[in-house]
N, C-alpha and C positions, 0 to 999 in steps of 0.2 A: 523166233521174229520179236521182232520190236513195235510192231504196228496188228491191230487185232480188228478191225474194219477199216473201210474206205476212207476215211471222215479224218483219222489220225496217218495217212499217206503224205505226210508232208514235211518238208524240213526249214528251219528257221534258218534265218538269214546266215546266224554262226555257220549252221552245220552244213548250209551249200558253199560257202567258202572257202569250207574246209576242207571239204571232197573234191572242189575242183581246182581247188592248189594242187591234194594229190594227185587228182589224175592229172595236172599239167607236169608234176613231174614225174609220172610214168609215162607220160606220150613224148616227152625229151628225153628220158631213157631209153628209151626202146621206138630209135624215127625207121625201122629196119621195117615196122609192120605197119608204117601208115605213109610210106614215101610219098614225097605230094601232097602232103595233106598240111593244111596250117593251124597252130593252134587256136590262133584268133578269131579264127572262121564257127570250129570247133565248140570253143567258151560261149562264143553267144547265140550257135545251137541249141549251148546246154541253159543258157543262162530265158533262154525261147521258151521251152520247154520244164517247167516245174517240178509238174504232176512226174516224167521221165528220171527228175534226181532222186528223186525216193526209189527207184527202180537200182539206180548205180546204185546208193548207196547199198541197196538191200545188199549186192553184188560185194559190195566193198567186204561189208561189216561179216561176212560172209567166206569169207578173204579167198572171193576171185580174183581181186588185183586185175579189172578191169579195164578196156584200154580201148584205144579204135585201129579198127585191123583194116577198116576201104568202106566205101560211098556208094553204097543206094544207088540204082539207074533215077530213081526219082529225088537225090540228092542229099536221103538221109546218109547221117554215121552210122556203121555197125560199130557198137560195141562189141564186145565176145568177154570172157574171165579167160586172161590170160597168166593165172599162178601157174610153176613149177609141175606140181601135184595137184589133182583133181579139188575144190576148195575146201580146204578141213572141215566148216562150217554145214557143209551139204552133206555128209558121209551118211556111210549107215542106215540109205535110204531103199527101201524096195523101191518098184518101177512108178507104179499107181497105185491110184483108191482103190481098186476091185481086187490087186494083187495084196492092197495091206489089207482087206477084210478076209480075206481066202487063210492068212494065218491064224493058225491057233493059237500057238504059243510063241513067244520071243516077241512080241510086235515090235518091228519099227519104232521110232517117235514119229515119223516122215515119212511120206514118201513124194520120191519125184519128182512126178506131173505137178501133184496138188500146189506142189511147195513153190515151182518154179510162176506159177500161174500166182500163186500170192504173192511173190515176187512181183511180175509186173511182165517178165521171162518167158525167153524159149528155149525148152533145152537144143544143143545141136544136131541140125541135120548128119547122118553119116558123112554126107558133101564138106556141110561146114566141118567138122571134125577134121577130114582129110587137107584142109584149107587151112585153118593152123596150127595146124604141122610143118605148112610148109613153112612157114613165119618164123618157128622154137621146136625145140621138142619139148614137148609134153606125156605127160602120166606115165613117167619111166619106172615108180613105182606104186603107180596108182591104175585106177578104172574110169572110167565115165559112161554113164548112160546114154542113150540119143534116142533120138523118136524111131518108134520102131512101127513100120507097115503095120496098118491094122490088121491083113490076115496072119501072120507072124501072134502079135498081141492077142487075136480071136485065138489061136493053138495056145494061149497061154505064156507064151516068150515073150523076151526082152531083147533087146540087143545094145552091147556096150562096146566100148574100144579102149583101146590104151595103142605105147607105143612100144615096143621091143625089138631088140636086135637091128635097129634102125629100121623098121615097117614099123607100119600103123595096119592092127590086127582090128579087126570087128567080130565079134563075135557073143551068144547066146545064153542066157538062163534062163530060168523061171523066172519071171517078174515076179512072185512074191519074197526072192532073193534077196537078203544084203549082207554086202560085207563090213568092213571099218575103213578099209580103203577102195572104196567104189562110193563117188556123187555122181555129183554131172554140172560138164558145163552151161549156162546163158547165152543169150545172141538179146539183143536190144538195139530196136532201130530207132532213132532219135533224127 
């Protein structure tokens, strides 16, 4: 990650313009993900919330390819990682800090929950994961951690999803496990 404290969580004007240009190009290349949403209104919302741009840039820098996938009831635009496979810059993570600390050997560098919090995003829920799979086919070769209900987490487990054989699957694993092909997808509301 590029910033270590909250005071550095901002972008220069040049970085903002570059990020917005990238997001605009992706928005227009994938109109099926956000039918009825106008880019001009999205850009206006982005420019009014510079603190959220840092998080979007983190999604971009870790190869998440964030894109607009809808509008919340309150009018917030929903950005989600739309990279074909689980974001390359967020793979090989166990689920959370408790899982990371439980490993005696071969600890991964990060855990998904803390990395998402640092980035200012949330892991997808199972429902959100299933929803994005209606927009495109994701995680055909990789998998992504999702938010895990506390009762499962209390027993040492965590949930992840992928898409195989034309279907979305939800699996469980020990929260301390990590794999080169498993990362996480995030969501951000602007």
